[in-house]
All heavy atoms as a GROMACS GRO file, in nm:
protein
  591
    1MET      N    1   0.317  -1.617   1.941
    1MET     CA    2   0.282  -1.638   1.802
    1MET      C    3   0.309  -1.785   1.769
    1MET      O    4   0.418  -1.835   1.793
    1MET     CB    5   0.363  -1.544   1.713
    1MET     CG    6   0.327  -1.552   1.567
    1MET     SD    7   0.416  -1.436   1.459
    1MET     CE    8   0.337  -1.283   1.498
    2THR      N    9   0.211  -1.850   1.710
    2THR     CA   10   0.228  -1.991   1.674
    2THR      C   11   0.308  -2.004   1.545
    2THR      O   12   0.322  -1.908   1.469
    2THR     CB   13   0.092  -2.059   1.655
    2THR    OG1   14   0.028  -2.004   1.539
    2THR    CG2   15   0.003  -2.045   1.777
    3GLU      N   16   0.356  -2.124   1.522
    3GLU     CA   17   0.433  -2.150   1.400
    3GLU      C   18   0.348  -2.126   1.275
    3GLU      O   19   0.395  -2.068   1.178
    3GLU     CB   20   0.484  -2.293   1.401
    3GLU     CG   21   0.575  -2.326   1.284
    3GLU     CD   22   0.630  -2.467   1.291
    3GLU    OE1   23   0.652  -2.518   1.401
    3GLU    OE2   24   0.652  -2.524   1.183
    4LYS      N   25   0.222  -2.167   1.279
    4LYS     CA   26   0.132  -2.148   1.165
    4LYS      C   27   0.108  -1.999   1.138
    4LYS      O   28   0.108  -1.955   1.024
    4LYS     CB   29   0.002  -2.221   1.188
    4LYS     CG   30  -0.092  -2.216   1.069
    4LYS     CD   31  -0.202  -2.317   1.081
    4LYS     CE   32  -0.294  -2.311   0.964
    4LYS     NZ   33  -0.249  -2.388   0.851
    5THR      N   34   0.088  -1.922   1.243
    5THR     CA   35   0.068  -1.778   1.229
    5THR      C   36   0.191  -1.712   1.170
    5THR      O   37   0.181  -1.627   1.080
    5THR     CB   38   0.035  -1.714   1.366
    5THR    OG1   39  -0.080  -1.779   1.420
    5THR    CG2   40   0.008  -1.566   1.353
    6LEU      N   41   0.306  -1.751   1.218
    6LEU     CA   42   0.431  -1.697   1.166
    6LEU      C   43   0.450  -1.732   1.019
    6LEU      O   44   0.489  -1.647   0.938
    6LEU     CB   45   0.548  -1.748   1.249
    6LEU     CG   46   0.686  -1.693   1.216
    6LEU    CD1   47   0.688  -1.542   1.232
    6LEU    CD2   48   0.790  -1.757   1.304
    7GLU      N   49   0.420  -1.855   0.983
    7GLU     CA   50   0.432  -1.900   0.844
    7GLU      C   51   0.336  -1.822   0.754
    7GLU      O   52   0.373  -1.781   0.643
    7GLU     CB   53   0.402  -2.050   0.835
    7GLU     CG   54   0.429  -2.112   0.700
    7GLU     CD   55   0.577  -2.124   0.668
    7GLU    OE1   56   0.658  -2.134   0.761
    7GLU    OE2   57   0.612  -2.124   0.549
    8ASN      N   58   0.214  -1.798   0.800
    8ASN     CA   59   0.117  -1.720   0.721
    8ASN      C   60   0.164  -1.576   0.702
    8ASN      O   61   0.151  -1.520   0.593
    8ASN     CB   62  -0.020  -1.722   0.788
    8ASN     CG   63  -0.091  -1.854   0.770
    8ASN    OD1   64  -0.061  -1.932   0.680
    8ASN    ND2   65  -0.185  -1.881   0.858
    9CYS      N   66   0.219  -1.518   0.805
    9CYS     CA   67   0.271  -1.381   0.797
    9CYS      C   68   0.386  -1.374   0.698
    9CYS      O   69   0.393  -1.283   0.615
    9CYS     CB   70   0.315  -1.336   0.936
    9CYS     SG   71   0.369  -1.165   0.944
   10TYR      N   72   0.475  -1.471   0.705
   10TYR     CA   73   0.588  -1.477   0.613
   10TYR      C   74   0.540  -1.490   0.469
   10TYR      O   75   0.587  -1.421   0.379
   10TYR     CB   76   0.680  -1.594   0.648
   10TYR     CG   77   0.790  -1.616   0.547
   10TYR    CD1   78   0.904  -1.536   0.548
   10TYR    CD2   79   0.777  -1.713   0.448
   10TYR    CE1   80   1.004  -1.554   0.454
   10TYR    CE2   81   0.877  -1.731   0.353
   10TYR     CZ   82   0.990  -1.651   0.356
   10TYR     OH   83   1.087  -1.669   0.262
   11ARG      N   84   0.442  -1.578   0.445
   11ARG     CA   85   0.389  -1.601   0.311
   11ARG      C   86   0.322  -1.475   0.256
   11ARG      O   87   0.340  -1.440   0.140
   11ARG     CB   88   0.292  -1.720   0.309
   11ARG     CG   89   0.252  -1.759   0.166
   11ARG     CD   90   0.154  -1.873   0.160
   11ARG     NE   91   0.028  -1.836   0.221
   11ARG     CZ   92  -0.025  -1.894   0.329
   11ARG    NH1   93   0.037  -1.991   0.389
   11ARG    NH2   94  -0.141  -1.854   0.376
   12GLU      N   95   0.245  -1.407   0.339
   12GLU     CA   96   0.180  -1.284   0.296
   12GLU      C   97   0.282  -1.179   0.254
   12GLU      O   98   0.266  -1.110   0.152
   12GLU     CB   99   0.090  -1.229   0.406
   12GLU     CG  100  -0.036  -1.309   0.426
   12GLU     CD  101  -0.118  -1.260   0.545
   12GLU    OE1  102  -0.086  -1.152   0.600
   12GLU    OE2  103  -0.212  -1.331   0.582
   13HIS      N  104   0.388  -1.165   0.331
   13HIS     CA  105   0.493  -1.068   0.298
   13HIS      C  106   0.564  -1.109   0.168
   13HIS      O  107   0.592  -1.024   0.084
   13HIS     CB  108   0.594  -1.058   0.414
   13HIS     CG  109   0.699  -0.956   0.392
   13HIS    ND1  110   0.674  -0.821   0.390
   13HIS    CD2  111   0.831  -0.969   0.366
   13HIS    CE1  112   0.785  -0.756   0.365
   13HIS    NE2  113   0.883  -0.843   0.351
   14LEU      N  114   0.588  -1.237   0.152
   14LEU     CA  115   0.651  -1.288   0.030
   14LEU      C  116   0.564  -1.257  -0.091
   14LEU      O  117   0.614  -1.211  -0.194
   14LEU     CB  118   0.675  -1.439   0.043
   14LEU     CG  119   0.732  -1.509  -0.080
   14LEU    CD1  120   0.874  -1.460  -0.109
   14LEU    CD2  121   0.732  -1.660  -0.059
   15GLU      N  122   0.434  -1.281  -0.078
   15GLU     CA  123   0.343  -1.255  -0.190
   15GLU      C  124   0.342  -1.107  -0.226
   15GLU      O  125   0.343  -1.072  -0.345
   15GLU     CB  126   0.202  -1.302  -0.154
   15GLU     CG  127   0.191  -1.453  -0.148
   15GLU     CD  128   0.058  -1.503  -0.098
   15GLU    OE1  129  -0.010  -1.430  -0.022
   15GLU    OE2  130   0.022  -1.615  -0.134
   16GLU      N  131   0.343  -1.020  -0.127
   16GLU     CA  132   0.350  -0.876  -0.152
   16GLU      C  133   0.476  -0.841  -0.229
   16GLU      O  134   0.472  -0.761  -0.324
   16GLU     CB  135   0.346  -0.798  -0.021
   16GLU     CG  136   0.213  -0.799   0.047
   16GLU     CD  137   0.220  -0.732   0.184
   16GLU    OE1  138   0.321  -0.666   0.215
   16GLU    OE2  139   0.123  -0.746   0.259
   17ASP      N  140   0.589  -0.897  -0.188
   17ASP     CA  141   0.716  -0.869  -0.255
   17ASP      C  142   0.714  -0.918  -0.400
   17ASP      O  143   0.763  -0.847  -0.490
   17ASP     CB  144   0.832  -0.936  -0.181
   17ASP     CG  145   0.865  -0.869  -0.049
   17ASP    OD1  146   0.822  -0.754  -0.027
   17ASP    OD2  147   0.935  -0.931   0.032
   18ILE      N  148   0.660  -1.035  -0.424
   18ILE     CA  149   0.652  -1.090  -0.560
   18ILE      C  150   0.564  -1.000  -0.646
   18ILE      O  151   0.601  -0.964  -0.759
   18ILE     CB  152   0.597  -1.234  -0.559
   18ILE    CG1  153   0.695  -1.329  -0.492
   18ILE    CG2  154   0.565  -1.281  -0.701
   18ILE    CD1  155   0.637  -1.466  -0.461
   19ILE      N  156   0.448  -0.962  -0.596
   19ILE     CA  157   0.355  -0.878  -0.672
   19ILE      C  158   0.416  -0.742  -0.702
   19ILE      O  159   0.409  -0.692  -0.815
   19ILE     CB  160   0.222  -0.864  -0.595
   19ILE    CG1  161   0.152  -1.000  -0.592
   19ILE    CG2  162   0.133  -0.758  -0.658
   19ILE    CD1  163   0.038  -1.010  -0.491
   20PHE      N  164   0.478  -0.681  -0.603
   20PHE     CA  165   0.542  -0.551  -0.624
   20PHE      C  166   0.654  -0.561  -0.727
   20PHE      O  167   0.665  -0.476  -0.817
   20PHE     CB  168   0.596  -0.497  -0.491
   20PHE     CG  169   0.655  -0.360  -0.503
   20PHE    CD1  170   0.574  -0.248  -0.516
   20PHE    CD2  171   0.793  -0.340  -0.502
   20PHE    CE1  172   0.627  -0.121  -0.529
   20PHE    CE2  173   0.847  -0.214  -0.514
   20PHE     CZ  174   0.764  -0.104  -0.528
   21CYS      N  175   0.736  -0.664  -0.717
   21CYS     CA  176   0.846  -0.685  -0.811
   21CYS      C  177   0.793  -0.706  -0.953
   21CYS      O  178   0.844  -0.647  -1.048
   21CYS     CB  179   0.930  -0.804  -0.766
   21CYS     SG  180   1.080  -0.831  -0.862
   22LEU      N  181   0.688  -0.787  -0.967
   22LEU     CA  182   0.629  -0.811  -1.098
   22LEU      C  183   0.573  -0.682  -1.156
   22LEU      O  184   0.591  -0.653  -1.275
   22LEU     CB  185   0.519  -0.917  -1.088
   22LEU     CG  186   0.450  -0.955  -1.219
   22LEU    CD1  187   0.550  -1.024  -1.313
   22LEU    CD2  188   0.332  -1.046  -1.192
   23SER      N  189   0.508  -0.605  -1.073
   23SER     CA  190   0.451  -0.477  -1.116
   23SER      C  191   0.560  -0.385  -1.171
   23SER      O  192   0.542  -0.323  -1.277
   23SER     CB  193   0.380  -0.411  -0.998
   23SER     OG  194   0.334  -0.283  -1.031
   24GLU      N  195   0.671  -0.377  -1.102
   24GLU     CA  196   0.782  -0.292  -1.146
   24GLU      C  197   0.847  -0.346  -1.274
   24GLU      O  198   0.875  -0.269  -1.365
   24GLU     CB  199   0.886  -0.278  -1.037
   24GLU     CG  200   0.844  -0.186  -0.926
   24GLU     CD  201   0.960  -0.156  -0.834
   24GLU    OE1  202   1.053  -0.238  -0.818
   24GLU    OE2  203   0.959  -0.045  -0.776
   25ARG      N  204   0.872  -0.475  -1.278
   25ARG     CA  205   0.940  -0.534  -1.394
   25ARG      C  206   0.858  -0.522  -1.522
   25ARG      O  207   0.912  -0.496  -1.629
   25ARG     CB  208   0.970  -0.682  -1.370
   25ARG     CG  209   1.082  -0.708  -1.274
   25ARG     CD  210   1.109  -0.855  -1.268
   25ARG     NE  211   1.207  -0.890  -1.167
   25ARG     CZ  212   1.249  -1.014  -1.147
   25ARG    NH1  213   1.203  -1.113  -1.220
   25ARG    NH2  214   1.338  -1.038  -1.053
   26LYS      N  215   0.728  -0.544  -1.511
   26LYS     CA  216   0.641  -0.543  -1.628
   26LYS      C  217   0.578  -0.406  -1.655
   26LYS      O  218   0.507  -0.389  -1.753
   26LYS     CB  219   0.528  -0.647  -1.611
   26LYS     CG  220   0.574  -0.790  -1.607
   26LYS     CD  221   0.616  -0.833  -1.744
   26LYS     CE  222   0.641  -0.982  -1.748
   26LYS     NZ  223   0.691  -1.024  -1.878
   27ASN      N  224   0.603  -0.312  -1.564
   27ASN     CA  225   0.546  -0.178  -1.574
   27ASN      C  226   0.394  -0.186  -1.586
   27ASN      O  227   0.333  -0.129  -1.677
   27ASN     CB  228   0.608  -0.100  -1.691
   27ASN     CG  229   0.581   0.048  -1.680
   27ASN    OD1  230   0.560   0.099  -1.571
   27ASN    ND2  231   0.580   0.115  -1.794
   28ILE      N  232   0.334  -0.261  -1.493
   28ILE     CA  233   0.190  -0.276  -1.488
   28ILE      C  234   0.141  -0.233  -1.351
   28ILE      O  235   0.220  -0.215  -1.258
   28ILE     CB  236   0.147  -0.423  -1.517
   28ILE    CG1  237   0.210  -0.520  -1.416
   28ILE    CG2  238   0.179  -0.462  -1.660
   28ILE    CD1  239   0.166  -0.665  -1.431
   29SER      N  240   0.010  -0.213  -1.339
   29SER     CA  241  -0.046  -0.171  -1.210
   29SER      C  242  -0.031  -0.283  -1.106
   29SER      O  243  -0.019  -0.401  -1.141
   29SER     CB  244  -0.194  -0.135  -1.226
   29SER     OG  245  -0.270  -0.252  -1.250
   30PHE      N  246  -0.033  -0.241  -0.981
   30PHE     CA  247  -0.025  -0.337  -0.872
   30PHE      C  248  -0.143  -0.435  -0.878
   30PHE      O  249  -0.127  -0.554  -0.854
   30PHE     CB  250  -0.022  -0.262  -0.738
   30PHE     CG  251   0.014  -0.349  -0.622
   30PHE    CD1  252   0.145  -0.386  -0.600
   30PHE    CD2  253  -0.084  -0.393  -0.534
   30PHE    CE1  254   0.179  -0.467  -0.491
   30PHE    CE2  255  -0.051  -0.474  -0.426
   30PHE     CZ  256   0.081  -0.511  -0.405
   31GLU      N  257  -0.260  -0.383  -0.914
   31GLU     CA  258  -0.380  -0.466  -0.923
   31GLU      C  259  -0.366  -0.573  -1.031
   31GLU      O  260  -0.405  -0.688  -1.013
   31GLU     CB  261  -0.504  -0.380  -0.950
   31GLU     CG  262  -0.543  -0.291  -0.834
   31GLU     CD  263  -0.459  -0.165  -0.822
   31GLU    OE1  264  -0.384  -0.132  -0.917
   31GLU    OE2  265  -0.466  -0.101  -0.716
   32GLU      N  266  -0.310  -0.535  -1.147
   32GLU     CA  267  -0.290  -0.631  -1.255
   32GLU      C  268  -0.187  -0.736  -1.214
   32GLU      O  269  -0.204  -0.856  -1.241
   32GLU     CB  270  -0.245  -0.560  -1.382
   32GLU     CG  271  -0.242  -0.650  -1.503
   32GLU     CD  272  -0.207  -0.577  -1.632
   32GLU    OE1  273  -0.199  -0.453  -1.632
   32GLU    OE2  274  -0.186  -0.646  -1.733
   33ALA      N  275  -0.082  -0.693  -1.148
   33ALA     CA  276   0.019  -0.788  -1.100
   33ALA      C  277  -0.040  -0.883  -0.996
   33ALA      O  278  -0.010  -1.002  -0.997
   33ALA     CB  279   0.138  -0.711  -1.040
   34MET      N  280  -0.128  -0.832  -0.911
   34MET     CA  281  -0.196  -0.917  -0.813
   34MET      C  282  -0.279  -1.023  -0.883
   34MET      O  283  -0.277  -1.140  -0.845
   34MET     CB  284  -0.290  -0.834  -0.723
   34MET     CG  285  -0.224  -0.786  -0.599
   34MET     SD  286  -0.328  -0.691  -0.485
   34MET     CE  287  -0.492  -0.742  -0.509
   35SER      N  288  -0.352  -0.983  -0.983
   35SER     CA  289  -0.435  -1.077  -1.057
   35SER      C  290  -0.349  -1.186  -1.123
   35SER      O  291  -0.382  -1.304  -1.116
   35SER     CB  292  -0.516  -1.002  -1.163
   35SER     OG  293  -0.595  -1.091  -1.236
   36LEU      N  294  -0.241  -1.144  -1.187
   36LEU     CA  295  -0.152  -1.241  -1.251
   36LEU      C  296  -0.095  -1.340  -1.149
   36LEU      O  297  -0.088  -1.460  -1.175
   36LEU     CB  298  -0.038  -1.170  -1.324
   36LEU     CG  299  -0.076  -1.096  -1.452
   36LEU    CD1  300   0.040  -1.010  -1.500
   36LEU    CD2  301  -0.118  -1.194  -1.560
   37TYR      N  302  -0.057  -1.288  -1.034
   37TYR     CA  303   0.000  -1.376  -0.932
   37TYR      C  304  -0.105  -1.472  -0.876
   37TYR      O  305  -0.084  -1.592  -0.872
   37TYR     CB  306   0.061  -1.294  -0.817
   37TYR     CG  307   0.102  -1.385  -0.703
   37TYR    CD1  308   0.214  -1.466  -0.714
   37TYR    CD2  309   0.024  -1.394  -0.588
   37TYR    CE1  310   0.250  -1.554  -0.613
   37TYR    CE2  311   0.059  -1.481  -0.486
   37TYR     CZ  312   0.171  -1.561  -0.499
   37TYR     OH  313   0.204  -1.648  -0.399
   38TYR      N  314  -0.217  -1.419  -0.832
   38TYR     CA  315  -0.314  -1.504  -0.762
   38TYR      C  316  -0.383  -1.606  -0.853
   38TYR      O  317  -0.440  -1.703  -0.803
   38TYR     CB  318  -0.418  -1.419  -0.687
   38TYR     CG  319  -0.359  -1.362  -0.560
   38TYR    CD1  320  -0.338  -1.226  -0.544
   38TYR    CD2  321  -0.321  -1.447  -0.456
   38TYR    CE1  322  -0.282  -1.175  -0.428
   38TYR    CE2  323  -0.265  -1.396  -0.340
   38TYR     CZ  324  -0.246  -1.262  -0.326
   38TYR     OH  325  -0.190  -1.212  -0.211
   39TYR      N  326  -0.377  -1.588  -0.984
   39TYR     CA  327  -0.431  -1.687  -1.076
   39TYR      C  328  -0.322  -1.777  -1.135
   39TYR      O  329  -0.347  -1.849  -1.230
   39TYR     CB  330  -0.512  -1.621  -1.187
   39TYR     CG  331  -0.644  -1.566  -1.136
   39TYR    CD1  332  -0.660  -1.431  -1.112
   39TYR    CD2  333  -0.750  -1.652  -1.109
   39TYR    CE1  334  -0.780  -1.381  -1.063
   39TYR    CE2  335  -0.870  -1.604  -1.060
   39TYR     CZ  336  -0.884  -1.468  -1.038
   39TYR     OH  337  -1.002  -1.419  -0.989
   40SER      N  338  -0.205  -1.773  -1.076
   40SER     CA  339  -0.093  -1.853  -1.127
   40SER      C  340  -0.078  -1.985  -1.052
   40SER      O  341  -0.126  -2.001  -0.940
   40SER     CB  342   0.038  -1.773  -1.115
   40SER     OG  343   0.077  -1.763  -0.978
   41LYS      N  344  -0.010  -2.077  -1.117
   41LYS     CA  345   0.023  -2.205  -1.053
   41LYS      C  346   0.120  -2.181  -0.937
   41LYS      O  347   0.116  -2.250  -0.836
   41LYS     CB  348   0.085  -2.301  -1.154
   41LYS     CG  349  -0.011  -2.348  -1.259
   41LYS     CD  350   0.059  -2.438  -1.359
   41LYS     CE  351  -0.034  -2.472  -1.473
   41LYS     NZ  352   0.032  -2.551  -1.577
   42LEU      N  353   0.208  -2.083  -0.954
   42LEU     CA  354   0.305  -2.052  -0.850
   42LEU      C  355   0.236  -2.016  -0.719
   42LEU      O  356   0.278  -2.060  -0.612
   42LEU     CB  357   0.397  -1.938  -0.895
   42LEU     CG  358   0.502  -1.894  -0.793
   42LEU    CD1  359   0.602  -2.007  -0.768
   42LEU    CD2  360   0.572  -1.769  -0.840
   43ALA      N  361   0.129  -1.938  -0.725
   43ALA     CA  362   0.057  -1.899  -0.604
   43ALA      C  363   0.003  -2.021  -0.531
   43ALA      O  364   0.009  -2.029  -0.408
   43ALA     CB  365  -0.057  -1.804  -0.639
   44VAL      N  366  -0.046  -2.118  -0.606
   44VAL     CA  367  -0.098  -2.241  -0.546
   44VAL      C  368   0.014  -2.318  -0.477
   44VAL      O  369  -0.002  -2.365  -0.364
   44VAL     CB  370  -0.168  -2.328  -0.653
   44VAL    CG1  371  -0.208  -2.463  -0.596
   44VAL    CG2  372  -0.288  -2.256  -0.712
   45ILE      N  373   0.127  -2.330  -0.545
   45ILE     CA  374   0.240  -2.404  -0.489
   45ILE      C  375   0.292  -2.337  -0.362
   45ILE      O  376   0.320  -2.403  -0.263
   45ILE     CB  377   0.353  -2.419  -0.594
   45ILE    CG1  378   0.306  -2.508  -0.708
   45ILE    CG2  379   0.480  -2.475  -0.531
   45ILE    CD1  380   0.400  -2.510  -0.828
   46ILE      N  381   0.301  -2.204  -0.365
   46ILE     CA  382   0.346  -2.130  -0.247
   46ILE      C  383   0.246  -2.148  -0.134
   46ILE      O  384   0.283  -2.172  -0.018
   46ILE     CB  385   0.369  -1.981  -0.279
   46ILE    CG1  386   0.494  -1.966  -0.367
   46ILE    CG2  387   0.382  -1.898  -0.151
   46ILE    CD1  388   0.518  -1.825  -0.418
   47HIS      N  389   0.118  -2.136  -0.164
   47HIS     CA  390   0.015  -2.149  -0.061
   47HIS      C  391   0.019  -2.287   0.005
   47HIS      O  392   0.002  -2.299   0.126
   47HIS     CB  393  -0.123  -2.122  -0.121
   47HIS     CG  394  -0.232  -2.126  -0.018
   47HIS    ND1  395  -0.248  -2.027   0.075
   47HIS    CD2  396  -0.327  -2.218   0.007
   47HIS    CE1  397  -0.349  -2.058   0.154
   47HIS    NE2  398  -0.399  -2.173   0.114
   48LYS      N  399   0.041  -2.390  -0.074
   48LYS     CA  400   0.047  -2.526  -0.021
   48LYS      C  401   0.181  -2.556   0.047
   48LYS      O  402   0.193  -2.652   0.120
   48LYS     CB  403   0.024  -2.628  -0.132
   48LYS     CG  404  -0.117  -2.631  -0.184
   48LYS     CD  405  -0.131  -2.736  -0.292
   48LYS     CE  406  -0.273  -2.744  -0.343
   48LYS     NZ  407  -0.286  -2.847  -0.448
   49GLY      N  408   0.281  -2.474   0.017
   49GLY     CA  409   0.413  -2.496   0.074
   49GLY      C  410   0.485  -2.614   0.012
   49GLY      O  411   0.570  -2.676   0.075
   50GLU      N  412   0.450  -2.644  -0.114
   50GLU     CA  413   0.511  -2.759  -0.182
   50GLU      C  414   0.657  -2.732  -0.214
   50GLU      O  415   0.693  -2.623  -0.256
   50GLU     CB  416   0.434  -2.790  -0.311
   50GLU     CG  417   0.294  -2.841  -0.286
   50GLU     CD  418   0.219  -2.871  -0.414
   50GLU    OE1  419   0.270  -2.848  -0.524
   50GLU    OE2  420   0.105  -2.918  -0.402
   51TYR      N  421   0.738  -2.833  -0.196
   51TYR     CA  422   0.879  -2.832  -0.234
   51TYR      C  423   0.962  -2.729  -0.157
   51TYR      O  424   1.077  -2.705  -0.191
   51TYR     CB  425   0.897  -2.809  -0.384
   51TYR     CG  426   0.803  -2.888  -0.471
   51TYR    CD1  427   0.702  -2.825  -0.544
   51TYR    CD2  428   0.813  -3.028  -0.479
   51TYR    CE1  429   0.616  -2.899  -0.623
   51TYR    CE2  430   0.726  -3.100  -0.558
   51TYR     CZ  431   0.628  -3.035  -0.630
   51TYR     OH  432   0.541  -3.109  -0.708
   52GLY      N  433   0.904  -2.664  -0.057
   52GLY     CA  434   0.977  -2.561   0.016
   52GLY      C  435   1.002  -2.438  -0.069
   52GLY      O  436   1.087  -2.354  -0.035
   53ILE      N  437   0.927  -2.424  -0.178
   53ILE     CA  438   0.949  -2.314  -0.272
   53ILE      C  439   0.930  -2.177  -0.207
   53ILE      O  440   0.991  -2.079  -0.247
   53ILE     CB  441   0.861  -2.330  -0.398
   53ILE    CG1  442   0.912  -2.243  -0.512
   53ILE    CG2  443   0.715  -2.300  -0.367
   53ILE    CD1  444   0.850  -2.274  -0.647
   54GLN      N  445   0.849  -2.171  -0.104
   54GLN     CA  446   0.822  -2.043  -0.039
   54GLN      C  447   0.944  -1.986   0.032
   54GLN      O  448   0.943  -1.871   0.072
   54GLN     CB  449   0.704  -2.056   0.058
   54GLN     CG  450   0.733  -2.134   0.184
   54GLN     CD  451   0.713  -2.284   0.170
   54GLN    OE1  452   0.718  -2.339   0.061
   54GLN    NE2  453   0.692  -2.350   0.283
   55TYR      N  454   1.050  -2.064   0.042
   55TYR     CA  455   1.170  -2.014   0.108
   55TYR      C  456   1.273  -1.957   0.010
   55TYR      O  457   1.378  -1.910   0.052
   55TYR     CB  458   1.234  -2.124   0.194
   55TYR     CG  459   1.138  -2.171   0.301
   55TYR    CD1  460   1.090  -2.300   0.301
   55TYR    CD2  461   1.095  -2.085   0.400
   55TYR    CE1  462   1.001  -2.344   0.398
   55TYR    CE2  463   1.004  -2.126   0.497
   55TYR     CZ  464   0.958  -2.255   0.495
   55TYR     OH  465   0.869  -2.295   0.591
   56LEU      N  466   1.241  -1.961  -0.119
   56LEU     CA  467   1.328  -1.898  -0.218
   56LEU      C  468   1.312  -1.747  -0.211
   56LEU      O  469   1.209  -1.695  -0.165
   56LEU     CB  470   1.294  -1.946  -0.359
   56LEU     CG  471   1.324  -2.093  -0.391
   56LEU    CD1  472   1.272  -2.127  -0.531
   56LEU    CD2  473   1.472  -2.121  -0.382
   57ASP      N  474   1.410  -1.676  -0.260
   57ASP     CA  475   1.404  -1.531  -0.264
   57ASP      C  476   1.291  -1.486  -0.357
   57ASP      O  477   1.265  -1.548  -0.460
   57ASP     CB  478   1.539  -1.477  -0.315
   57ASP     CG  479   1.544  -1.326  -0.311
   57ASP    OD1  480   1.552  -1.271  -0.200
   57ASP    OD2  481   1.537  -1.264  -0.419
   58TYR      N  482   1.226  -1.374  -0.320
   58TYR     CA  483   1.113  -1.326  -0.399
   58TYR      C  484   1.151  -1.294  -0.543
   58TYR      O  485   1.070  -1.311  -0.635
   58TYR     CB  486   1.047  -1.205  -0.333
   58TYR     CG  487   1.126  -1.077  -0.347
   58TYR    CD1  488   1.106  -0.992  -0.456
   58TYR    CD2  489   1.222  -1.041  -0.253
   58TYR    CE1  490   1.179  -0.875  -0.470
   58TYR    CE2  491   1.294  -0.925  -0.265
   58TYR     CZ  492   1.273  -0.843  -0.374
   58TYR     OH  493   1.345  -0.728  -0.388
   59SER      N  494   1.275  -1.250  -0.568
   59SER     CA  495   1.315  -1.218  -0.705
   59SER      C  496   1.326  -1.344  -0.790
   59SER      O  497   1.291  -1.343  -0.909
   59SER     CB  498   1.445  -1.137  -0.708
   59SER     OG  499   1.550  -1.212  -0.652
   60VAL      N  500   1.370  -1.453  -0.730
   60VAL     CA  501   1.375  -1.582  -0.801
   60VAL      C  502   1.233  -1.628  -0.831
   60VAL      O  503   1.203  -1.676  -0.941
   60VAL     CB  504   1.451  -1.687  -0.718
   60VAL    CG1  505   1.441  -1.824  -0.781
   60VAL    CG2  506   1.596  -1.646  -0.699
   61LEU      N  507   1.145  -1.614  -0.734
   61LEU     CA  508   1.006  -1.654  -0.753
   61LEU      C  509   0.938  -1.566  -0.858
   61LEU      O  510   0.855  -1.615  -0.936
   61LEU     CB  511   0.930  -1.650  -0.620
   61LEU     CG  512   0.977  -1.754  -0.518
   61LEU    CD1  513   0.917  -1.726  -0.382
   61LEU    CD2  514   0.946  -1.893  -0.567
   62THR      N  515   0.975  -1.439  -0.864
   62THR     CA  516   0.920  -1.352  -0.968
   62THR      C  517   0.968  -1.396  -1.105
   62THR      O  518   0.892  -1.393  -1.203
   62THR     CB  519   0.956  -1.204  -0.941
   62THR    OG1  520   0.914  -1.168  -0.809
   62THR    CG2  521   0.890  -1.111  -1.042
   63ASP      N  522   1.093  -1.437  -1.115
   63ASP     CA  523   1.145  -1.494  -1.241
   63ASP      C  524   1.061  -1.613  -1.285
   63ASP      O  525   1.023  -1.625  -1.403
   63ASP     CB  526   1.291  -1.540  -1.227
   63ASP     CG  527   1.389  -1.428  -1.208
   63ASP    OD1  528   1.356  -1.310  -1.239
   63ASP    OD2  529   1.501  -1.456  -1.160
   64ILE      N  530   1.031  -1.702  -1.191
   64ILE     CA  531   0.951  -1.821  -1.221
   64ILE      C  532   0.810  -1.778  -1.266
   64ILE      O  533   0.758  -1.832  -1.365
   64ILE     CB  534   0.942  -1.912  -1.096
   64ILE    CG1  535   1.080  -1.971  -1.067
   64ILE    CG2  536   0.837  -2.022  -1.116
   64ILE    CD1  537   1.089  -2.042  -0.932
   65LEU      N  538   0.753  -1.682  -1.199
   65LEU     CA  539   0.620  -1.633  -1.236
   65LEU      C  540   0.619  -1.571  -1.376
   65LEU      O  541   0.529  -1.596  -1.455
   65LEU     CB  542   0.571  -1.532  -1.132
   65LEU     CG  543   0.434  -1.470  -1.158
   65LEU    CD1  544   0.326  -1.576  -1.168
   65LEU    CD2  545   0.401  -1.368  -1.049
   66GLU      N  546   0.721  -1.493  -1.406
   66GLU     CA  547   0.730  -1.433  -1.540
   66GLU      C  548   0.735  -1.539  -1.649
   66GLU      O  549   0.671  -1.523  -1.753
   66GLU     CB  550   0.852  -1.340  -1.549
   66GLU     CG  551   0.833  -1.210  -1.478
   66GLU     CD  552   0.953  -1.119  -1.496
   66GLU    OE1  553   1.065  -1.161  -1.462
   66GLU    OE2  554   0.933  -1.006  -1.543
   67ARG      N  555   0.809  -1.644  -1.625
   67ARG     CA  556   0.814  -1.753  -1.724
   67ARG      C  557   0.678  -1.820  -1.737
   67ARG      O  558   0.638  -1.860  -1.846
   67ARG     CB  559   0.922  -1.854  -1.687
   67ARG     CG  560   1.063  -1.805  -1.717
   67ARG     CD  561   1.164  -1.916  -1.707
   67ARG     NE  562   1.179  -1.966  -1.571
   67ARG     CZ  563   1.271  -1.925  -1.485
   67ARG    NH1  564   1.359  -1.834  -1.521
   67ARG    NH2  565   1.277  -1.975  -1.364
   68GLU      N  566   0.608  -1.834  -1.627
   68GLU     CA  567   0.478  -1.899  -1.630
   68GLU      C  568   0.376  -1.816  -1.709
   68GLU      O  569   0.296  -1.873  -1.785
   68GLU     CB  570   0.425  -1.919  -1.487
   68GLU     CG  571   0.290  -1.985  -1.483
   68GLU     CD  572   0.233  -1.998  -1.343
   68GLU    OE1  573   0.311  -2.002  -1.245
   68GLU    OE2  574   0.110  -2.003  -1.333
   69ILE      N  575   0.378  -1.685  -1.695
   69ILE     CA  576   0.274  -1.604  -1.759
   69ILE      C  577   0.306  -1.568  -1.904
   69ILE      O  578   0.220  -1.514  -1.972
   69ILE     CB  579   0.244  -1.476  -1.677
   69ILE    CG1  580   0.367  -1.387  -1.664
   69ILE    CG2  581   0.187  -1.512  -1.544
   69ILE    CD1  582   0.342  -1.257  -1.590
   70GLU      N  583   0.424  -1.602  -1.949
   70GLU     CA  584   0.458  -1.572  -2.089
   70GLU      C  585   0.410  -1.677  -2.183
   70GLU      O  586   0.375  -1.783  -2.158
   70GLU     CB  587   0.608  -1.553  -2.104
   70GLU     CG  588   0.654  -1.424  -2.041
   70GLU     CD  589   0.803  -1.403  -2.054
   70GLU    OE1  590   0.876  -1.494  -2.100
   70GLU    OE2  591   0.847  -1.296  -2.014
   0.00000   0.00000   0.00000
C-alpha cells in the first residue's frame, strides 16, 4: 500500500466519523449530515491536507464543522 493510498483511506474514514458524529449531535439524517460536511470549508481543508488538520480527532473536527454551519 502506498503512502497516498493509506492517506486517502485514513481521510475517508475520518470523513465518515465526522459525518456520523454530526448526524448524531444534530439529530439529522446521515444524508443531510453528508451534505453539510461536503459543502463545508472544513471538507476542502481536510481534502487538501492544509495545516495538518486531518490529524485532529474527529470530535474536534465535528466541533469546528458545527461552528462553521451555524
